[in-house]
C-alpha positions as protocol buffer text, in pm:
chain_id: "A"
residue {
  index: 1
  type: MET
  ca { x: -24 y: 10 z: 5 }
}
residue {
  index: 2
  type: PRO
  ca { x: 192 y: 296 z: -87 }
}
residue {
  index: 3
  type: LEU
  ca { x: 244 y: 564 z: 168 }
}
residue {
  index: 4
  type: SER
  ca { x: 77 y: 888 z: 224 }
}
residue {
  index: 5
  type: THR
  ca { x: 206 y: 1233 z: 176 }
}
residue {
  index: 6
  type: TYR
  ca { x: 248 y: 1272 z: 582 }
}
residue {
  index: 7
  type: GLU
  ca { x: 366 y: 944 z: 619 }
}
residue {
  index: 8
  type: LYS
  ca { x: 662 y: 980 z: 392 }
}
residue {
  index: 9
  type: ARG
  ca { x: 708 y: 1299 z: 564 }
}
residue {
  index: 10
  type: ALA
  ca { x: 725 y: 1131 z: 904 }
}
residue {
  index: 11
  type: SER
  ca { x: 914 y: 875 z: 788 }
}
residue {
  index: 12
  type: SER
  ca { x: 1186 y: 1148 z: 692 }
}
residue {
  index: 13
  type: ASN
  ca { x: 1150 y: 1332 z: 1004 }
}
residue {
  index: 14
  type: LEU
  ca { x: 1244 y: 1003 z: 1204 }
}
residue {
  index: 15
  type: ARG
  ca { x: 1556 y: 928 z: 992 }
}
residue {
  index: 16
  type: ARG
  ca { x: 1681 y: 1302 z: 997 }
}
residue {
  index: 17
  type: TYR
  ca { x: 1614 y: 1307 z: 1397 }
}
residue {
  index: 18
  type: LEU
  ca { x: 1733 y: 932 z: 1475 }
}
residue {
  index: 19
  type: LEU
  ca { x: 2013 y: 869 z: 1222 }
}
residue {
  index: 20
  type: PRO
  ca { x: 2306 y: 1089 z: 1365 }
}
residue {
  index: 21
  type: LEU
  ca { x: 2219 y: 902 z: 1729 }
}
residue {
  index: 22
  type: PHE
  ca { x: 2328 y: 533 z: 1559 }
}
residue {
  index: 23
  type: VAL
  ca { x: 2613 y: 674 z: 1356 }
}
residue {
  index: 24
  type: PRO
  ca { x: 2836 y: 644 z: 1640 }
}
residue {
  index: 25
  type: PHE
  ca { x: 2755 y: 327 z: 1690 }
}
residue {
  index: 26
  type: LEU
  ca { x: 2801 y: 228 z: 1344 }
}
residue {
  index: 27
  type: ILE
  ca { x: 3099 y: 373 z: 1317 }
}
residue {
  index: 28
  type: LEU
  ca { x: 3246 y: 187 z: 1629 }
}
residue {
  index: 29
  type: SER
  ca { x: 3113 y: -135 z: 1489 }
}
residue {
  index: 30
  type: SER
  ca { x: 3239 y: -130 z: 1149 }
}
residue {
  index: 31
  type: PRO
  ca { x: 3592 y: -290 z: 1055 }
}
residue {
  index: 32
  type: SER
  ca { x: 3646 y: -108 z: 717 }
}
residue {
  index: 33
  type: VAL
  ca { x: 3651 y: 182 z: 919 }
}
residue {
  index: 34
  type: PRO
  ca { x: 3972 y: 304 z: 1050 }
}
residue {
  index: 35
  type: ALA
  ca { x: 3962 y: 399 z: 1375 }
}
residue {
  index: 36
  type: SER
  ca { x: 4172 y: 718 z: 1260 }
}
residue {
  index: 37
  type: ASN
  ca { x: 4070 y: 1049 z: 1162 }
}
residue {
  index: 38
  type: GLY
  ca { x: 4290 y: 947 z: 799 }
}
residue {
  index: 39
  type: PRO
  ca { x: 4115 y: 877 z: 460 }
}
residue {
  index: 40
  type: GLU
  ca { x: 3841 y: 610 z: 394 }
}
residue {
  index: 41
  type: TYR
  ca { x: 3969 y: 325 z: 250 }
}
residue {
  index: 42
  type: GLY
  ca { x: 3788 y: 30 z: 24 }
}
residue {
  index: 43
  type: SER
  ca { x: 3967 y: -329 z: 116 }
}
residue {
  index: 44
  type: PRO
  ca { x: 4088 y: -341 z: 465 }
}
residue {
  index: 45
  type: THR
  ca { x: 4359 y: -576 z: 228 }
}
residue {
  index: 46
  type: ASP
  ca { x: 4422 y: -317 z: -9 }
}
residue {
  index: 47
  type: ARG
  ca { x: 4788 y: -159 z: -1 }
}
residue {
  index: 48
  type: ILE
  ca { x: 4990 y: 137 z: -112 }
}
residue {
  index: 49
  type: ILE
  ca { x: 5345 y: 16 z: -253 }
}
residue {
  index: 50
  type: TYR
  ca { x: 5608 y: 265 z: -265 }
}
residue {
  index: 51
  type: ILE
  ca { x: 5977 y: 361 z: -246 }
}
residue {
  index: 52
  type: SER
  ca { x: 6100 y: 531 z: 66 }
}
residue {
  index: 53
  type: ASN
  ca { x: 6496 y: 593 z: 174 }
}
residue {
  index: 54
  type: VAL
  ca { x: 6348 y: 664 z: 553 }
}
residue {
  index: 55
  type: ASP
  ca { x: 6625 y: 397 z: 704 }
}
residue {
  index: 56
  type: GLY
  ca { x: 6880 y: 561 z: 454 }
}
residue {
  index: 57
  type: LYS
  ca { x: 6879 y: 336 z: 111 }
}
residue {
  index: 58
  type: SER
  ca { x: 6616 y: 315 z: -111 }
}
residue {
  index: 59
  type: ASP
  ca { x: 6370 y: 7 z: -49 }
}
residue {
  index: 60
  type: ILE
  ca { x: 6019 y: -95 z: -121 }
}
residue {
  index: 61
  type: TRP
  ca { x: 5819 y: -20 z: 110 }
}
residue {
  index: 62
  type: SER
  ca { x: 5400 y: -70 z: 208 }
}
residue {
  index: 63
  type: MET
  ca { x: 5129 y: 86 z: 409 }
}
residue {
  index: 64
  type: ARG
  ca { x: 4730 y: 103 z: 480 }
}
residue {
  index: 65
  type: TYR
  ca { x: 4541 y: 360 z: 305 }
}
residue {
  index: 66
  type: ASP
  ca { x: 4537 y: 559 z: 583 }
}
residue {
  index: 67
  type: GLY
  ca { x: 4921 y: 563 z: 638 }
}
residue {
  index: 68
  type: SER
  ca { x: 4919 y: 333 z: 922 }
}
residue {
  index: 69
  type: ASP
  ca { x: 5139 y: -8 z: 942 }
}
residue {
  index: 70
  type: LYS
  ca { x: 5423 y: 102 z: 718 }
}
residue {
  index: 71
  type: ARG
  ca { x: 5673 y: -202 z: 682 }
}
residue {
  index: 72
  type: LYS
  ca { x: 5950 y: -289 z: 428 }
}
residue {
  index: 73
  type: VAL
  ca { x: 5874 y: -546 z: 177 }
}
residue {
  index: 74
  type: LYS
  ca { x: 6177 y: -751 z: 218 }
}
residue {
  index: 75
  type: PRO
  ca { x: 6497 y: -621 z: 359 }
}
residue {
  index: 76
  type: LEU
  ca { x: 6708 y: -677 z: 31 }
}
residue {
  index: 77
  type: ASN
  ca { x: 7037 y: -702 z: -108 }
}
residue {
  index: 78
  type: ILE
  ca { x: 7298 y: -435 z: 54 }
}
residue {
  index: 79
  type: GLY
  ca { x: 7430 y: -257 z: -264 }
}
residue {
  index: 80
  type: ASN
  ca { x: 7137 y: -254 z: -441 }
}
residue {
  index: 81
  type: ASN
  ca { x: 6870 y: 25 z: -480 }
}
residue {
  index: 82
  type: TYR
  ca { x: 6543 y: -35 z: -610 }
}
residue {
  index: 83
  type: TYR
  ca { x: 6259 y: 178 z: -789 }
}
residue {
  index: 84
  type: TRP
  ca { x: 5980 y: 181 z: -983 }
}
residue {
  index: 85
  type: PRO
  ca { x: 5765 y: -113 z: -813 }
}
residue {
  index: 86
  type: SER
  ca { x: 5454 y: -229 z: -984 }
}
residue {
  index: 87
  type: VAL
  ca { x: 5263 y: -503 z: -789 }
}
residue {
  index: 88
  type: SER
  ca { x: 5079 y: -728 z: -1032 }
}
residue {
  index: 89
  type: PRO
  ca { x: 4708 y: -745 z: -1033 }
}
residue {
  index: 90
  type: ASP
  ca { x: 4685 y: -1113 z: -850 }
}
residue {
  index: 91
  type: GLY
  ca { x: 4899 y: -945 z: -574 }
}
residue {
  index: 92
  type: LYS
  ca { x: 5165 y: -1183 z: -579 }
}
residue {
  index: 93
  type: ARG
  ca { x: 5461 y: -998 z: -771 }
}
residue {
  index: 94
  type: ILE
  ca { x: 5634 y: -705 z: -748 }
}
residue {
  index: 95
  type: LEU
  ca { x: 5828 y: -624 z: -1022 }
}
residue {
  index: 96
  type: SER
  ca { x: 6108 y: -324 z: -992 }
}
residue {
  index: 97
  type: THR
  ca { x: 6415 y: -179 z: -1163 }
}
residue {
  index: 98
  type: GLY
  ca { x: 6749 y: -233 z: -940 }
}
residue {
  index: 99
  type: PHE
  ca { x: 7097 y: -83 z: -995 }
}
residue {
  index: 100
  type: ASP
  ca { x: 7437 y: -240 z: -916 }
}
residue {
  index: 101
  type: SER
  ca { x: 7744 y: -297 z: -1175 }
}
residue {
  index: 102
  type: GLN
  ca { x: 7406 y: -263 z: -1444 }
}
residue {
  index: 103
  type: THR
  ca { x: 7021 y: -156 z: -1441 }
}
residue {
  index: 104
  type: PHE
  ca { x: 6847 y: -454 z: -1387 }
}
residue {
  index: 105
  type: ILE
  ca { x: 6428 y: -567 z: -1368 }
}
residue {
  index: 106
  type: ARG
  ca { x: 6363 y: -753 z: -1115 }
}
residue {
  index: 107
  type: VAL
  ca { x: 6048 y: -950 z: -1002 }
}
residue {
  index: 108
  type: TYR
  ca { x: 5970 y: -1059 z: -673 }
}
residue {
  index: 109
  type: ASP
  ca { x: 5709 y: -1311 z: -543 }
}
residue {
  index: 110
  type: ARG
  ca { x: 5558 y: -1203 z: -229 }
}
residue {
  index: 111
  type: GLU
  ca { x: 5472 y: -1619 z: -125 }
}
residue {
  index: 112
  type: THR
  ca { x: 5758 y: -1740 z: -215 }
}
residue {
  index: 113
  type: GLN
  ca { x: 6010 y: -1509 z: -160 }
}
residue {
  index: 114
  type: GLU
  ca { x: 6181 y: -1563 z: -428 }
}
residue {
  index: 115
  type: GLU
  ca { x: 6313 y: -1339 z: -678 }
}
residue {
  index: 116
  type: ILE
  ca { x: 6431 y: -1341 z: -1115 }
}
residue {
  index: 117
  type: ARG
  ca { x: 6637 y: -1079 z: -1245 }
}
residue {
  index: 118
  type: TYR
  ca { x: 6591 y: -999 z: -1633 }
}
residue {
  index: 119
  type: ARG
  ca { x: 6935 y: -796 z: -1735 }
}
residue {
  index: 120
  type: GLY
  ca { x: 6964 y: -659 z: -2055 }
}
residue {
  index: 121
  type: PRO
  ca { x: 7261 y: -490 z: -2273 }
}
residue {
  index: 122
  type: ASN
  ca { x: 7112 y: -131 z: -2168 }
}
residue {
  index: 123
  type: PHE
  ca { x: 6875 y: 69 z: -1960 }
}
residue {
  index: 124
  type: SER
  ca { x: 6573 y: -121 z: -1886 }
}
residue {
  index: 125
  type: SER
  ca { x: 6297 y: 18 z: -1599 }
}
residue {
  index: 126
  type: GLN
  ca { x: 5949 y: 157 z: -1580 }
}
residue {
  index: 127
  type: GLN
  ca { x: 5749 y: -153 z: -1596 }
}
residue {
  index: 128
  type: ALA
  ca { x: 5426 y: -181 z: -1546 }
}
residue {
  index: 129
  type: TRP
  ca { x: 5191 y: -522 z: -1583 }
}
residue {
  index: 130
  type: PHE
  ca { x: 4936 y: -683 z: -1783 }
}
residue {
  index: 131
  type: PRO
  ca { x: 4612 y: -787 z: -1606 }
}
residue {
  index: 132
  type: ASN
  ca { x: 4702 y: -1154 z: -1663 }
}
residue {
  index: 133
  type: SER
  ca { x: 5000 y: -1090 z: -1387 }
}
residue {
  index: 134
  type: GLN
  ca { x: 5268 y: -1278 z: -1625 }
}
residue {
  index: 135
  type: ASP
  ca { x: 5344 y: -1019 z: -1908 }
}
residue {
  index: 136
  type: PHE
  ca { x: 5453 y: -632 z: -1871 }
}
residue {
  index: 137
  type: VAL
  ca { x: 5580 y: -372 z: -2009 }
}
residue {
  index: 138
  type: PHE
  ca { x: 5883 y: -145 z: -1980 }
}
residue {
  index: 139
  type: ILE
  ca { x: 6125 y: 98 z: -2149 }
}
residue {
  index: 140
  type: SER
  ca { x: 6466 y: 21 z: -2242 }
}
residue {
  index: 141
  type: THR
  ca { x: 6739 y: 140 z: -2500 }
}
residue {
  index: 142
  type: ARG
  ca { x: 6852 y: -208 z: -2642 }
}
residue {
  index: 143
  type: ASP
  ca { x: 6824 y: -101 z: -2980 }
}
residue {
  index: 144
  type: GLY
  ca { x: 6934 y: 194 z: -3087 }
}
residue {
  index: 145
  type: GLY
  ca { x: 7015 y: 443 z: -2727 }
}
residue {
  index: 146
  type: LYS
  ca { x: 6651 y: 629 z: -2753 }
}
residue {
  index: 147
  type: GLN
  ca { x: 6396 y: 475 z: -2493 }
}
residue {
  index: 148
  type: GLN
  ca { x: 6126 y: 251 z: -2664 }
}
residue {
  index: 149
  type: ILE
  ca { x: 5867 y: 32 z: -2542 }
}
residue {
  index: 150
  type: TYR
  ca { x: 5882 y: -352 z: -2476 }
}
residue {
  index: 151
  type: LYS
  ca { x: 5693 y: -631 z: -2391 }
}
residue {
  index: 152
  type: MET
  ca { x: 5816 y: -896 z: -2151 }
}
residue {
  index: 153
  type: GLY
  ca { x: 5589 y: -1191 z: -2238 }
}
residue {
  index: 154
  type: PRO
  ca { x: 5664 y: -1576 z: -2226 }
}
residue {
  index: 155
  type: PHE
  ca { x: 5869 y: -1623 z: -2543 }
}
residue {
  index: 156
  type: GLY
  ca { x: 6127 y: -1304 z: -2385 }
}
residue {
  index: 157
  type: ALA
  ca { x: 6122 y: -927 z: -2505 }
}
residue {
  index: 158
  type: GLU
  ca { x: 5979 y: -755 z: -2796 }
}
residue {
  index: 159
  type: ARG
  ca { x: 5972 y: -433 z: -2911 }
}
residue {
  index: 160
  type: LEU
  ca { x: 5616 y: -292 z: -2901 }
}
residue {
  index: 161
  type: VAL
  ca { x: 5605 y: 52 z: -2994 }
}
residue {
  index: 162
  type: THR
  ca { x: 5874 y: 238 z: -3249 }
}
residue {
  index: 163
  type: SER
  ca { x: 5909 y: 597 z: -3278 }
}
residue {
  index: 164
  type: ASP
  ca { x: 6141 y: 919 z: -3365 }
}
residue {
  index: 165
  type: GLY
  ca { x: 6090 y: 1082 z: -2972 }
}
residue {
  index: 166
  type: TRP
  ca { x: 6154 y: 885 z: -2612 }
}
residue {
  index: 167
  type: ASP
  ca { x: 5877 y: 703 z: -2481 }
}
residue {
  index: 168
  type: THR
  ca { x: 5833 y: 676 z: -2111 }
}
residue {
  index: 169
  type: SER
  ca { x: 5555 y: 554 z: -1838 }
}
residue {
  index: 170
  type: PRO
  ca { x: 5421 y: 314 z: -2003 }
}
residue {
  index: 171
  type: ALA
  ca { x: 5082 y: 162 z: -1822 }
}
residue {
  index: 172
  type: ILE
  ca { x: 4815 y: -88 z: -1949 }
}
residue {
  index: 173
  type: SER
  ca { x: 4474 y: 11 z: -1904 }
}
residue {
  index: 174
  type: PRO
  ca { x: 4304 y: -230 z: -1632 }
}
residue {
  index: 175
  type: ASN
  ca { x: 4115 y: -429 z: -1859 }
}
residue {
  index: 176
  type: GLY
  ca { x: 4419 y: -480 z: -2062 }
}
residue {
  index: 177
  type: ARG
  ca { x: 4324 y: -373 z: -2420 }
}
residue {
  index: 178
  type: TRP
  ca { x: 4517 y: 8 z: -2405 }
}
residue {
  index: 179
  type: LEU
  ca { x: 4807 y: 118 z: -2354 }
}
residue {
  index: 180
  type: ALA
  ca { x: 4917 y: 481 z: -2239 }
}
residue {
  index: 181
  type: PHE
  ca { x: 5235 y: 650 z: -2232 }
}
residue {
  index: 182
  type: VAL
  ca { x: 5408 y: 1017 z: -2216 }
}
residue {
  index: 183
  type: ARG
  ca { x: 5646 y: 1049 z: -2542 }
}
residue {
  index: 184
  type: LYS
  ca { x: 5902 y: 1349 z: -2513 }
}
residue {
  index: 185
  type: GLY
  ca { x: 6199 y: 1500 z: -2736 }
}
residue {
  index: 186
  type: VAL
  ca { x: 6526 y: 1344 z: -2672 }
}
residue {
  index: 187
  type: GLU
  ca { x: 6637 y: 1608 z: -2383 }
}
residue {
  index: 188
  type: ALA
  ca { x: 6304 y: 1759 z: -2275 }
}
residue {
  index: 189
  type: ALA
  ca { x: 6176 y: 1685 z: -1923 }
}
residue {
  index: 190
  type: THR
  ca { x: 5789 y: 1647 z: -2041 }
}
residue {
  index: 191
  type: GLY
  ca { x: 5614 y: 1533 z: -2341 }
}
residue {
  index: 192
  type: ASP
  ca { x: 5261 y: 1448 z: -2460 }
}
residue {
  index: 193
  type: VAL
  ca { x: 5034 y: 1177 z: -2344 }
}
residue {
  index: 194
  type: TYR
  ca { x: 4960 y: 922 z: -2637 }
}
residue {
  index: 195
  type: VAL
  ca { x: 4757 y: 630 z: -2622 }
}
residue {
  index: 196
  type: GLY
  ca { x: 4693 y: 277 z: -2835 }
}
residue {
  index: 197
  type: GLY
  ca { x: 4619 y: -86 z: -2805 }
}
residue {
  index: 198
  type: SER
  ca { x: 4814 y: -258 z: -2565 }
}
residue {
  index: 199
  type: ASP
  ca { x: 4938 y: -488 z: -2870 }
}
residue {
  index: 200
  type: GLY
  ca { x: 5141 y: -144 z: -3000 }
}
residue {
  index: 201
  type: ARG
  ca { x: 4904 y: -43 z: -3249 }
}
residue {
  index: 202
  type: ARG
  ca { x: 4684 y: 243 z: -3350 }
}
residue {
  index: 203
  type: ILE
  ca { x: 4881 y: 484 z: -3145 }
}
residue {
  index: 204
  type: ARG
  ca { x: 4754 y: 842 z: -3148 }
}
residue {
  index: 205
  type: GLN
  ca { x: 4818 y: 1189 z: -2955 }
}
residue {
  index: 206
  type: VAL
  ca { x: 4613 y: 1311 z: -2677 }
}
residue {
  index: 207
  type: THR
  ca { x: 4734 y: 1622 z: -2570 }
}
residue {
  index: 208
  type: LYS
  ca { x: 4922 y: 1893 z: -2760 }
}
residue {
  index: 209
  type: SER
  ca { x: 5076 y: 2125 z: -2481 }
}
residue {
  index: 210
  type: GLY
  ca { x: 5395 y: 1898 z: -2463 }
}
residue {
  index: 211
  type: ASP
  ca { x: 5383 y: 1956 z: -2088 }
}
residue {
  index: 212
  type: TYR
  ca { x: 5311 y: 1580 z: -1917 }
}
residue {
  index: 213
  type: TYR
  ca { x: 5534 y: 1382 z: -1730 }
}
residue {
  index: 214
  type: GLY
  ca { x: 5446 y: 1040 z: -1676 }
}
residue {
  index: 215
  type: ALA
  ca { x: 5105 y: 830 z: -1675 }
}
residue {
  index: 216
  type: THR
  ca { x: 4858 y: 552 z: -1509 }
}
residue {
  index: 217
  type: TRP
  ca { x: 4541 y: 416 z: -1566 }
}
residue {
  index: 218
  type: SER
  ca { x: 4273 y: 516 z: -1335 }
}
residue {
  index: 219
  type: ASP
  ca { x: 4004 y: 246 z: -1265 }
}
residue {
  index: 220
  type: ASP
  ca { x: 3721 y: 472 z: -1455 }
}
residue {
  index: 221
  type: GLY
  ca { x: 3913 y: 451 z: -1786 }
}
residue {
  index: 222
  type: HIS
  ca { x: 4133 y: 787 z: -1767 }
}
residue {
  index: 223
  type: VAL
  ca { x: 4469 y: 889 z: -1760 }
}
residue {
  index: 224
  type: LEU
  ca { x: 4652 y: 1034 z: -1424 }
}
residue {
  index: 225
  type: THR
  ca { x: 4921 y: 1265 z: -1511 }
}
residue {
  index: 226
  type: SER
  ca { x: 5139 y: 1537 z: -1424 }
}
residue {
  index: 227
  type: GLU
  ca { x: 5155 y: 1868 z: -1605 }
}
residue {
  index: 228
  type: ILE
  ca { x: 5369 y: 2132 z: -1548 }
}
residue {
  index: 229
  type: ALA
  ca { x: 5163 y: 2459 z: -1460 }
}
residue {
  index: 230
  type: GLY
  ca { x: 5246 y: 2851 z: -1403 }
}
residue {
  index: 231
  type: LYS
  ca { x: 5522 y: 2993 z: -1180 }
}
residue {
  index: 232
  type: GLY
  ca { x: 5709 y: 2638 z: -1171 }
}
residue {
  index: 233
  type: ASN
  ca { x: 5405 y: 2423 z: -1010 }
}
residue {
  index: 234
  type: ILE
  ca { x: 5320 y: 2054 z: -1121 }
}
residue {
  index: 235
  type: CYS
  ca { x: 4978 y: 1932 z: -1095 }
}
residue {
  index: 236
  type: VAL
  ca { x: 4812 y: 1626 z: -1106 }
}
residue {
  index: 237
  type: VAL
  ca { x: 4535 y: 1602 z: -1396 }
}
residue {
  index: 238
  type: GLU
  ca { x: 4296 y: 1344 z: -1569 }
}
residue {
  index: 239
  type: VAL
  ca { x: 4265 y: 1324 z: -1866 }
}
residue {
  index: 240
  type: ASP
  ca { x: 3963 y: 1181 z: -2102 }
}
residue {
  index: 241
  type: VAL
  ca { x: 4137 y: 942 z: -2353 }
}
residue {
  index: 242
  type: ILE
  ca { x: 3839 y: 1052 z: -2615 }
}
residue {
  index: 243
  type: THR
  ca { x: 3819 y: 1385 z: -2617 }
}
residue {
  index: 244
  type: GLY
  ca { x: 4159 y: 1488 z: -2468 }
}
residue {
  index: 245
  type: LYS
  ca { x: 3987 y: 1702 z: -2176 }
}
residue {
  index: 246
  type: LYS
  ca { x: 4146 y: 1745 z: -1860 }
}
residue {
  index: 247
  type: LYS
  ca { x: 4018 y: 1792 z: -1542 }
}
residue {
  index: 248
  type: SER
  ca { x: 4295 y: 1912 z: -1223 }
}
residue {
  index: 249
  type: ILE
  ca { x: 4262 y: 1721 z: -971 }
}
residue {
  index: 250
  type: THR
  ca { x: 4569 y: 1948 z: -750 }
}
residue {
  index: 251
  type: THR
  ca { x: 4603 y: 2319 z: -875 }
}
residue {
  index: 252
  type: PRO
  ca { x: 4799 y: 2554 z: -750 }
}
residue {
  index: 253
  type: GLU
  ca { x: 4535 y: 2692 z: -556 }
}
residue {
  index: 254
  type: SER
  ca { x: 4501 y: 2456 z: -323 }
}
residue {
  index: 255
  type: GLY
  ca { x: 4877 y: 2412 z: -246 }
}
residue {
  index: 256
  type: CYS
  ca { x: 4999 y: 2252 z: -515 }
}
residue {
  index: 257
  type: LYS
  ca { x: 5390 y: 2233 z: -513 }
}
residue {
  index: 258
  type: ILE
  ca { x: 5515 y: 1980 z: -724 }
}
residue {
  index: 259
  type: ASP
  ca { x: 5275 y: 1643 z: -720 }
}
residue {
  index: 260
  type: ILE
  ca { x: 5397 y: 1371 z: -967 }
}
residue {
  index: 261
  type: ASN
  ca { x: 5338 y: 984 z: -961 }
}
residue {
  index: 262
  type: PRO
  ca { x: 4961 y: 998 z: -945 }
}
residue {
  index: 263
  type: ILE
  ca { x: 4795 y: 699 z: -929 }
}
residue {
  index: 264
  type: GLY
  ca { x: 4386 y: 631 z: -883 }
}
residue {
  index: 265
  type: LYS
  ca { x: 4184 y: 356 z: -726 }
}
residue {
  index: 266
  type: ASN
  ca { x: 3857 y: 372 z: -558 }
}
residue {
  index: 267
  type: GLY
  ca { x: 3763 y: 727 z: -663 }
}
residue {
  index: 268
  type: GLU
  ca { x: 4119 y: 825 z: -440 }
}
residue {
  index: 269
  type: ILE
  ca { x: 4377 y: 1005 z: -612 }
}
residue {
  index: 270
  type: VAL
  ca { x: 4750 y: 911 z: -448 }
}
residue {
  index: 271
  type: PHE
  ca { x: 5079 y: 1104 z: -521 }
}
residue {
  index: 272
  type: THR
  ca { x: 5424 y: 1220 z: -423 }
}
residue {
  index: 273
  type: ARG
  ca { x: 5456 y: 1587 z: -358 }
}
residue {
  index: 274
  type: VAL
  ca { x: 5772 y: 1782 z: -300 }
}
residue {
  index: 275
  type: ASP
  ca { x: 5698 y: 1899 z: 72 }
}
residue {
  index: 276
  type: GLY
  ca { x: 5979 y: 2134 z: 200 }
}
residue {
  index: 277
  type: TYR
  ca { x: 6298 y: 1974 z: 142 }
}
residue {
  index: 278
  type: ASP
  ca { x: 6144 y: 1582 z: 116 }
}
residue {
  index: 279
  type: LYS
  ca { x: 5918 y: 1367 z: -120 }
}
residue {
  index: 280
  type: GLN
  ca { x: 5568 y: 1280 z: 73 }
}
residue {
  index: 281
  type: ILE
  ca { x: 5319 y: 1089 z: -47 }
}
residue {
  index: 282
  type: PHE
  ca { x: 4947 y: 1229 z: 30 }
}
residue {
  index: 283
  type: MET
  ca { x: 4595 y: 1113 z: -92 }
}
residue {
  index: 284
  type: LYS
  ca { x: 4299 y: 1302 z: -247 }
}
residue {
  index: 285
  type: ASP
  ca { x: 3939 y: 1111 z: -157 }
}
residue {
  index: 286
  type: GLU
  ca { x: 3633 y: 1126 z: -318 }
}
residue {
  index: 287
  type: ARG
  ca { x: 3494 y: 1438 z: -143 }
}
residue {
  index: 288
  type: GLY
  ca { x: 3842 y: 1653 z: -178 }
}
residue {
  index: 289
  type: ARG
  ca { x: 3998 y: 1583 z: 126 }
}
residue {
  index: 290
  type: LEU
  ca { x: 4406 y: 1604 z: 129 }
}
residue {
  index: 291
  type: PHE
  ca { x: 4591 y: 1358 z: 377 }
}
residue {
  index: 292
  type: LYS
  ca { x: 4962 y: 1332 z: 433 }
}
residue {
  index: 293
  type: LEU
  ca { x: 5040 y: 974 z: 476 }
}
residue {
  index: 294
  type: THR
  ca { x: 5457 y: 988 z: 537 }
}
residue {
  index: 295
  type: SER
  ca { x: 5662 y: 1236 z: 686 }
}
residue {
  index: 296
  type: ARG
  ca { x: 5990 y: 1062 z: 711 }
}
residue {
  index: 297
  type: GLY
  ca { x: 6271 y: 1053 z: 441 }
}
residue {
  index: 298
  type: ASP
  ca { x: 6174 y: 1044 z: 81 }
}
residue {
  index: 299
  type: ASN
  ca { x: 5918 y: 848 z: -33 }
}
residue {
  index: 300
  type: GLU
  ca { x: 5725 y: 820 z: -383 }
}
residue {
  index: 301
  type: GLU
  ca { x: 5675 y: 634 z: -685 }
}
residue {
  index: 302
  type: VAL
  ca { x: 5367 y: 510 z: -536 }
}
residue {
  index: 303
  type: THR
  ca { x: 5163 y: 203 z: -665 }
}
residue {
  index: 304
  type: MET
  ca { x: 4881 y: 36 z: -513 }
}
residue {
  index: 305
  type: ALA
  ca { x: 4859 y: -343 z: -423 }
}
residue {
  index: 306
  type: ASN
  ca { x: 4499 y: -552 z: -390 }
}
residue {
  index: 307
  type: LYS
  ca { x: 4659 y: -803 z: -169 }
}
């Protein structure tokens, strides 16, 4: 039987006055809400993976979405520094770039704690996974000095994209169908966002100003990148890969200094900001609230893990 206007108004008033009385009990009983006043997050098992030198050497660390429970992923070998971590979609492996006498790509198995190292004749880095958690893309100068994009598959490495420029920051879309990256001049610090098929075909330019640095995909199919803004600021923007239109995530008016390495998940944007003399990790949630997640050492090159 449909409610009358009076009944609807009475029901609305009950919700308005009674709900605030129950909210504290709901918050206290909910296991998915952190006890601190930090940001909310989706799954309690979701973690942010990042590079930190808080103990004097660059290693891979992880923390929860609210910045708590910071821990080193694994004590790594003395003399090796690791950069550009990327967690496989199944959460079992971490890609990173290592440096000793030669640059190499390292695959670390989080369950067995074993690692595989891929060593090329020239610089190889900035790797990112395909959704199958087996293949990955990376950049290398192995075929002639310019940074180009390669794919590592079951039969070894193959060149994925060929260009006259330097291609950086390759990223595979969550559905595995698309590739995004930044193409720049040989001596340029920034370039433009390009998008194409994950097979390296149908590559097209999305932005035109040449002011972009880095590229990752958000859950909703947009590209997150950093853009040089006025007065030397570098801000996080979201780019529509169809129209090329951009949406500012951080702006000079909101305190943007140098915001780089953005990643997006569950409507939240995590990025690195130069804060004083060091790089720290910040999160901007769906409601536009900004949270500082780290405070000591240099912390950067963030990624996210589902497990």
